[in-house]
Each structure stands twice: as structure tokens, then as C-alpha cells.
SEVODREN-335122 format. One record per residue (C-alpha): y, z, x. Coordinates in Angstrom, 1 decimal. Each point is the difference from the previous one (the first is absolute). Layout:
<<Y,Z,X>>
...
END
This chain:
<<20.0,71.8,51.4>>
<<-0.7,-3.8,0.1>>
<<-1.6,-1.5,3.1>>
<<-0.4,-3.7,0.7>>
<<-3.3,-0.7,1.8>>
<<-0.9,-3.1,2.0>>
<<-3.5,-1.0,1.1>>
<<-0.8,-3.1,2.2>>
<<-2.7,1.2,2.4>>
<<-2.5,-2.8,-0.6>>
<<0.0,-2.7,-2.7>>
<<1.6,1.6,-3.0>>
<<3.8,0.1,-0.3>>
<<0.8,3.0,-2.2>>
<<3.0,1.9,-1.2>>
<<0.2,3.0,-2.4>>
<<2.4,2.6,-1.3>>
<<-1.5,3.5,-0.5>>
<<1.7,3.0,-1.5>>
<<-0.5,3.5,1.5>>
<<-3.0,-1.1,2.0>>
<<-2.3,-0.5,-3.0>>
<<1.4,-2.2,-2.8>>
<<-0.2,-3.7,0.6>>
<<3.1,-1.7,-1.5>>
<<-1.0,-3.4,1.3>>
<<-2.6,-1.6,2.2>>
<<-0.2,-3.6,1.1>>
<<-2.7,-1.5,2.2>>
<<-0.1,-3.6,1.3>>
<<-3.4,-0.8,1.3>>
<<-0.8,-2.7,2.6>>
<<-3.8,-0.1,-0.7>>
<<0.2,-3.7,-1.1>>
<<1.9,-0.9,3.1>>
<<-2.6,1.6,2.4>>
<<-3.1,-0.9,-2.1>>
<<-0.4,-3.4,1.8>>
<<-0.2,1.8,3.3>>
<<-2.5,2.7,-1.2>>
<<2.3,2.7,1.2>>
<<3.6,1.0,0.7>>
<<1.9,-2.2,2.5>>
<<2.7,2.2,1.5>>
<<2.6,-2.7,0.6>>
<<-0.4,-1.4,-3.6>>
<<0.2,3.5,-1.4>>
<<3.3,0.7,1.8>>
<<1.6,-3.2,-1.2>>
<<-1.1,0.7,-3.6>>
<<1.6,3.5,0.2>>
<<3.3,-1.5,1.1>>
<<-0.1,-2.3,-3.1>>
<<-1.1,2.7,-2.5>>
<<1.8,3.2,1.0>>
<<3.4,-0.6,-1.5>>
<<-1.3,-1.2,-3.4>>
<<-2.6,2.8,-0.1>>
<<2.6,2.8,0.8>>
<<2.5,-1.5,-2.4>>
<<-2.6,0.0,-2.8>>
<<-1.1,3.5,0.7>>
<<3.7,1.2,-0.2>>
<<0.6,-1.9,-3.2>>
<<-3.2,1.3,-1.7>>
<<1.0,3.5,0.9>>
<<3.5,-0.5,-1.4>>
<<1.6,0.5,3.4>>
<<3.2,-1.8,0.9>>
<<-0.6,-1.5,3.5>>
<<3.6,0.9,1.1>>
<<0.8,3.2,-1.9>>
<<-3.6,1.0,0.1>>
<<-0.4,3.7,-0.6>>
<<-2.8,0.0,2.5>>
<<-0.5,3.0,2.2>>
<<-1.7,-1.8,2.9>>
<<-2.1,-2.8,1.3>>
<<-3.6,0.3,1.3>>
<<-2.0,-2.7,1.7>>
<<-3.4,-0.4,1.7>>
<<0.4,-0.3,3.8>>
<<-3.6,0.7,1.1>>
<<-2.8,-1.0,0.3>>
<<-0.4,-3.6,-0.9>>
<<0.9,-3.5,1.1>>
<<3.0,0.2,2.3>>
<<1.7,-3.0,-1.3>>
<<-0.5,1.0,-3.6>>
<<1.2,3.5,0.6>>
<<3.1,-1.3,1.7>>
<<1.1,-1.9,-3.0>>
<<-0.2,3.0,-2.3>>
<<1.6,2.4,2.5>>
<<2.8,-2.4,0.8>>
<<0.8,-0.5,-3.7>>
<<-0.2,3.8,-0.8>>
<<2.4,0.8,2.9>>
<<2.5,-2.6,-1.1>>
<<-0.1,1.2,-3.6>>
<<0.3,3.6,1.0>>
<<2.9,-0.7,2.3>>
<<1.8,-2.1,-2.5>>
<<-0.4,2.5,-2.8>>
<<0.6,3.0,2.2>>
<<-3.3,1.5,-0.8>>
<<-2.4,2.2,2.1>>
<<-2.9,-2.0,1.4>>
<<-3.5,1.2,0.8>>
<<-3.0,-1.8,1.6>>
<<-3.4,0.8,-1.6>>
<<-3.5,-0.2,1.2>>
<<-2.1,-2.4,-2.0>>
<<-3.2,2.1,0.0>>
<<1.8,3.2,-0.9>>
<<1.6,-1.8,-2.9>>
<<-3.4,-1.1,-1.2>>
<<-1.1,3.7,0.1>>
<<3.1,0.9,-2.0>>
<<-0.8,-2.6,-2.8>>
<<-2.0,2.6,-1.9>>
<<3.2,1.9,-0.7>>
<<1.3,-2.9,-2.0>>
<<-2.8,0.3,-2.5>>
<<1.0,1.6,-3.3>>
<<3.4,1.2,1.1>>
<<0.4,2.1,-3.2>>
<<-2.9,2.2,1.2>>
<<-0.2,2.3,3.0>>
<<-0.6,-1.9,3.3>>
<<-3.2,0.1,1.9>>
<<0.1,3.2,2.0>>
<<-0.1,0.0,3.8>>
<<-2.2,-0.2,2.0>>
<<-2.3,-2.8,-1.2>>
<<-2.5,-2.4,1.5>>
<<1.3,-3.6,0.2>>
<<-2.1,-3.1,0.6>>
<<2.1,-2.9,1.2>>
<<-1.8,-3.3,-0.2>>
<<1.4,-3.5,0.5>>
<<-0.4,-3.2,2.0>>
<<1.7,1.6,3.0>>
<<-1.0,3.7,-0.1>>
<<-2.9,2.3,-1.1>>
<<1.1,3.6,0.4>>
<<-1.0,3.3,-1.4>>
<<2.5,2.8,0.3>>
<<1.4,3.2,-1.4>>
<<3.5,-0.3,-1.5>>
<<1.5,3.5,0.5>>
<<3.5,-0.8,-1.2>>
<<2.1,-3.1,-0.8>>
<<-0.3,-2.2,3.1>>
<<-2.3,2.3,1.9>>
<<-3.5,-1.4,0.7>>
<<-2.7,1.6,2.0>>
<<-2.3,-2.8,1.0>>
<<-3.7,0.9,-0.3>>
<<-1.5,-3.5,0.7>>
<<0.8,-3.7,0.3>>
<<-1.9,-3.2,0.4>>
<<-1.2,-0.6,3.6>>
<<0.0,-3.8,-0.5>>
<<0.6,-2.0,-3.2>>
<<1.8,1.4,-3.1>>
<<-1.9,0.1,-3.3>>
<<2.3,-2.6,-1.6>>
<<-0.4,-2.3,2.9>>
<<-3.8,0.1,-0.5>>
<<0.4,-0.9,-3.6>>
<<2.1,-3.0,1.0>>
<<-2.5,-1.2,2.6>>
<<-2.9,0.3,-2.4>>
<<1.9,-1.8,-2.7>>
<<0.7,-2.8,2.5>>
<<-3.7,-0.2,0.8>>
<<-0.8,-0.2,-3.7>>
<<2.7,-2.6,-0.6>>
<<1.7,2.0,-2.6>>
<<3.5,0.0,1.4>>
<<2.8,2.4,1.1>>
<<0.7,2.8,-0.6>>
<<-3.6,1.0,0.0>>
<<0.2,3.4,-1.6>>
<<0.4,-0.9,-3.7>>
<<-2.4,-2.9,0.2>>
<<-2.8,2.0,1.6>>
<<0.6,2.9,-2.4>>
<<-0.4,-2.4,-3.0>>
<<-3.1,-1.7,1.5>>
<<-1.6,3.4,0.8>>
<<0.2,1.1,-3.6>>
<<-2.2,-3.0,-0.9>>
<<-2.5,0.6,2.8>>
<<-2.7,2.5,1.0>>
<<0.6,2.1,3.1>>
<<-3.7,0.5,0.4>>
<<-0.4,-3.6,1.2>>
<<1.0,1.0,3.5>>
<<0.3,3.3,1.8>>
<<2.5,-0.1,2.8>>
<<-0.1,2.9,2.5>>
<<2.8,2.5,0.5>>
<<1.6,0.0,3.5>>
<<-1.2,2.5,2.6>>
<<3.0,1.1,1.9>>
<<-0.2,1.3,3.5>>
<<1.0,3.6,-0.5>>
<<-2.5,2.2,-1.8>>
<<2.8,2.1,-1.5>>
<<1.9,-3.0,-1.3>>
<<0.3,0.6,-3.8>>
<<3.1,-2.0,-0.7>>
<<0.4,-3.2,2.0>>
<<-0.9,-3.4,-1.5>>
<<-1.5,-3.2,1.4>>
<<-0.1,-3.3,-2.0>>
<<-0.7,-2.6,2.7>>
<<-3.8,0.6,-0.2>>
<<-0.1,-0.3,-3.8>>
<<2.1,-3.2,0.1>>
<<-2.4,-1.4,2.7>>
<<-3.1,1.0,-2.0>>
<<1.3,-2.0,-3.1>>
<<1.1,-3.1,1.9>>
<<-2.6,-0.3,2.7>>
<<-2.9,2.3,-0.7>>
<<-0.6,-0.2,-3.7>>
<<-3.7,-0.8,0.4>>
<<-0.7,3.3,1.8>>
<<1.1,2.1,-3.0>>
<<-0.8,-2.2,-3.0>>
<<-2.5,1.0,-2.7>>
<<-1.9,-3.1,-0.9>>
<<-0.7,1.2,-3.5>>
<<3.6,-0.9,-0.8>>
<<1.7,-3.4,-0.1>>
<<2.5,-0.6,2.8>>
<<3.1,-0.4,-2.2>>
<<3.6,0.6,0.9>>
<<0.1,2.7,-2.7>>
<<-2.9,1.9,1.6>>
<<1.4,-0.4,3.5>>
<<3.4,1.3,-1.2>>
<<-1.7,3.0,-1.8>>
<<-2.0,1.0,3.1>>
<<3.0,-0.4,2.3>>
<<2.3,2.0,-2.3>>
<<-2.4,2.8,-0.4>>
<<-0.3,0.4,3.7>>
<<3.7,-0.3,0.6>>
<<0.9,2.6,-2.7>>
<<-2.8,2.3,0.9>>
<<1.5,0.3,3.5>>
<<3.4,1.0,-1.5>>
<<-1.5,2.5,-2.4>>
<<-2.1,1.7,2.6>>
<<3.2,0.7,2.0>>
<<1.8,1.2,-3.0>>
<<-2.9,2.4,-0.9>>
<<0.0,1.3,3.6>>
<<3.7,0.7,-0.1>>
<<-0.3,1.8,-3.3>>
<<-2.8,2.2,1.4>>
<<1.6,0.7,3.4>>
<<3.5,0.7,-1.2>>
<<-0.8,1.7,-3.4>>
<<2.9,-2.0,-1.4>>
<<-0.9,-1.0,-3.6>>
<<2.7,-2.7,-0.5>>
<<-0.4,-3.7,0.8>>
<<2.0,-3.2,-0.2>>
<<-0.2,-3.5,1.4>>
<<2.4,-2.8,1.0>>
<<0.0,-3.5,1.4>>
<<-1.2,-3.2,-1.5>>
<<-3.7,0.9,0.0>>
<<0.9,3.1,-2.0>>
<<0.3,-2.4,-3.0>>
<<-3.7,-0.8,0.4>>
<<-1.8,0.9,-3.3>>
<<-3.2,1.3,1.5>>
<<1.9,2.2,2.5>>
<<2.2,1.4,-2.8>>
<<-3.1,0.8,-2.1>>
<<-1.6,1.9,2.9>>
<<3.2,1.9,0.7>>
<<0.6,0.9,-3.6>>
<<-3.6,1.2,-0.3>>
<<1.0,2.8,2.5>>
<<1.7,1.7,-2.9>>
<<-3.4,1.0,-1.3>>
<<-0.3,2.2,3.2>>
<<3.3,1.7,-0.8>>
<<2.2,-2.2,2.2>>
<<3.4,-1.0,-1.2>>
<<0.3,-3.8,0.4>>
<<3.3,-1.8,-0.4>>
<<-0.2,-3.8,0.5>>
<<3.2,-2.1,-0.1>>
<<-0.3,-3.1,-2.2>>
<<-0.8,-3.2,1.9>>
<<3.7,-1.1,0.2>>
<<0.7,3.3,1.9>>
<<-3.1,-0.4,2.2>>
<<1.2,-3.4,1.4>>
<<3.0,-0.1,2.4>>
<<3.0,0.9,-2.1>>
<<3.5,1.4,0.4>>
<<-0.3,2.8,-2.7>>
<<-2.1,2.1,2.4>>
<<2.5,-0.7,2.7>>
<<2.9,1.1,-2.2>>
<<-1.9,3.1,-1.2>>
<<-0.7,1.2,3.5>>
<<3.5,-1.0,1.1>>
<<1.4,2.3,-2.6>>
<<-2.0,2.9,1.4>>
<<1.2,-0.8,3.5>>
<<3.6,-0.4,-1.0>>
<<-0.1,3.2,-2.0>>
<<-1.2,1.8,3.1>>
<<2.9,-1.4,2.0>>
<<-1.9,-2.6,1.9>>
<<2.1,-3.0,1.0>>
<<-0.8,-3.1,2.2>>
<<2.6,-1.6,2.2>>
<<0.9,-3.7,-0.3>>
<<-1.7,-0.5,3.3>>
<<-3.4,0.8,-1.5>>
<<-2.6,-2.5,1.0>>
<<-3.4,-1.1,-1.3>>
<<-3.4,0.9,1.3>>
<<-3.1,-2.1,-0.6>>
<<-2.5,2.7,0.6>>
<<-0.1,3.8,0.0>>
<<-2.0,1.5,2.8>>
<<-1.0,3.2,-1.8>>
<<-2.2,-2.0,-2.4>>
<<-2.5,0.2,2.9>>
<<0.2,3.8,0.4>>
<<-2.2,1.9,-2.2>>
<<1.3,3.4,-1.2>>
<<3.5,-0.7,1.2>>
<<3.2,-0.1,-2.0>>
<<1.3,-3.5,-0.7>>
<<3.7,-0.3,1.0>>
<<1.3,-1.3,-3.3>>
<<3.6,1.1,0.5>>
END
């Protein structure tokens, strides 16, 4: 069963063909990072226009690389991200997917972006057994910071979310402060490896609820770096960009790992994965992989499958189509999903 996946939720235009929900036959990603770098962040209107320009060549290339004839395709269905994300960007992908499905007389299914990130672990090593459900999933990007339990394909039980800024957003703001460009994640990660995190000790956030073991908060950390550096600096160390980056990254990743460790302890689930752009961070991956020493099964998608990509959409789309799920051609787009704010509640991914 071959499924065409389309992803356009933010600033990557992506198309992929996936076989039987696990084997990637093709994956094409057109990034807009260079376009948005001058603005130090994604500009929605510019992103939408770029998707319009890129989507046809991206889909055509994905079909060609998979050996799929665009007319007599042999495809079994089309899956597309329709939530959450930038409304204009989502609309481009959804409109194209509907038109292609209608013209090719194929079933069509709308897929949740975050549930697709949670599914990406199933695309790792398709010749081996998949990661068993349930598993803990850490979803970290410029728009979302979420920890959840994935109980089945597309089913997420949200444990905690950010109450303000996302982790990736904090990375971008700190990078802008340091003058190291956009996107900030890879640059800060590289600088941090050449710095010493002991140069500055940033505090972890104190959230209001005493029983809050899962929610995140990055606005305070961002403010501490940009406006309050003197309060936390150790004068025994030089104030270099490398040292600032190392101290910031340690505080940012420690916050993530504390929540992951809480979830492992509270749920007794000994399986973990991660998704989203920040899941490509080298220090985070090292910390997660180290959990294997405690008997935890850790499956991390490669960086290409951590970023926004259509393979995860096609993979989850296969599972939904196989279960008989179909979306009507009147399916719309949704910028946000309210359940991300509800701890311990199922996320309506279908």
C-alpha cells in the first residue's frame, strides 16, 4: 500500500511516498529557512506564497523518485497535514492534496501534525519490529513543546505543554541576541559544544501548581539570557558566546529531560521517542540515548525525520486509511488544537 504524504504546516514544503506505513520510497523537503532568516523568524504571508511556488515541483519530484506515475499512480491514498500550523500554509497543502485525490480518484485523509511527529519513530529501521505502544513522546519545536503518551497510531494523551514560549522559540530568540542567525537551534548547539555550561547557572522555572510535573516554561529562561545575564553569571569564566550558549542549552535541555524522567517514573512506560526540530539537537539526543543505561528503549528518528516532513504524514495516513478513516473534501484547516492545554486528556488526532 503506497500513500502520498504532503506537509506544509509552517515553512517546509514536503512530499513523500511511504509503503505500508513504514518504508520510505521517497522524501523531498524544500526549506524556507533562507527566506525567513532576514526576518529572524517565519513570516506567515511569505511562507504561504513560497508553498504555492514549491508544492507542485516538490510533489512531482517525490512521485518521480518513488517510481510512481502521477496519472496511473498505483497509490492507495493521499494524506496531508491540516492541523496545527499556520493557516495559510496549511491551506496550500490541503487544497493541493484534495485536488490530487479528487483527480486521481483516491481516498483522502487529513492528519494531525503533532500525531505525525509522534509516529515518526515507526519509520526508523523498517526491516525491524516497530516501537511497541504505548511510548513516551517528547515533541519539541519552534511552535510546540509537549510531552505525551502515544497509545496507538494517532492517539496522544497529553501530559504537559509549554505555558508560554516553545523551546525552539527560545533558541531562536537567544540566537538573535547573540547575533548568530536563524534558525537558532543548530547554531546554539554548535556554540554550546565549544563552551562551558558552568559559566552561568540559569534557574529552572517554578510553576504555580505544586503537582505540576510535566508543563514547561521558557519565557523566563529567555529573559534571563537576554536581559538578566549579570544576575546568573560566574565571573570566573569569560563572557563568550560559546559559554552563554552552553549555559542556556544546559538549562533548556535539563527542563525537557526532567519532564521525560517524570513521565517514565509516573507511567512505568519504558519506551521513549522524540520529534520536532529540537529533537535534532545533539545534546538532547545524547541525554535521551543515555536513558538506555536505565533499561529504557529509546528510538530517535534521524534529523531529517525530526524536522517537518511528509514521510511521517504518509506513515500515519497509512494507518488511518487502513482503519477505514476518510476525510471529506470539505475538510478545513485548524491553526491550533485546544487539547494541547489539557493535561491528561486525549488529543483529538482523528
